[in-house]
N, C-alpha and C positions, 0 to 999 in steps of 0.2 A: 323160436325159441317160445314154448308154452308160456302162456299168462300165469297158471298157478303152477307152482314148483312143489312136489312132493318134501315134506320135511323129511331129512335125512338125520338118521338116528346116529350118525358117526360126527356129527356135527356136535354131539352132546360130551359133557365131562361130569366127571366125580359129584362135582359141585353144584353142577347145574343139569340133572338128567332127564328133565322133562320140558312139555312145552304144551300151553294151549292154542288149538288152532280153531280159530273163530268159525262162525258158520258160512261166511263168504267165502272162505277158502275151500272147506269141505265141498259145499257146492258147487264152487267153481272147479275143484279136482274131478268131481263126479261127473260134470257136465261135459268137462273138455275130455274124458276117457271115453264117455258113453253116447257121445253127440245128442243130448238132452238140454233142457232148458228148466230143471227143475228149479223152484224158488222157496221150496220147504225143504228141512232135514226130516224127513220121515223115514220110517224103519228100514225100507229098503237103501237108503241112501246109507244110513248107519250101519247096516248089515255088510255093504260094498266097502265103505269107508273102513270098517275094523278089519275085513280080510286082507283089504289093500296096504296097512300099515304094518300088519303081521308079514305080510310077504315081504315088505322094506325093511322089517327086522326091528321092528318096536315091539318091546317085550310085553309092555300094559297099553291097552286102547280103552279109554272110561270116557264114555259121554255122560255130561251134565248138562241137560235141555239140549238147547243147539250146538254146543262147543263141545270139543273133544279135549283130552288129556293124554297124550302120548308120553311114555315111560320106556327107559331103556336102562338094563341092567348093566353098571358101569363098576368094575372091580376097582377099590380105592387104590390109590397110586402111593406105594411103599413110603413111608418119609425116614429118611436115615435118623438112625438112633444115635445119638452124641454119646450114651453112656456104653455102647456096643462097642466092644474092642474087637469082636471077630472070634473069641473062643469061647468054647461051650463049658463054662463054669457052673 
């Protein structure tokens, strides 16, 4: 089993649609997939990671420094309305 696991957008919920990926995981995933030993999050790593995360189903991929914020659009879960009696009045 790989040491670094790609974050799964299906693990998110309407109340928690985002996750921050730390630099060590970004680099770990990059190095694991490419057989390299990068030690810094440079533009080529960011570009690869952005493309990979979009392919995995993440809606938004945004780097801030060497960390990455991943977000996915999840429709809200409809709430039962106690005043709704099922009629169109």
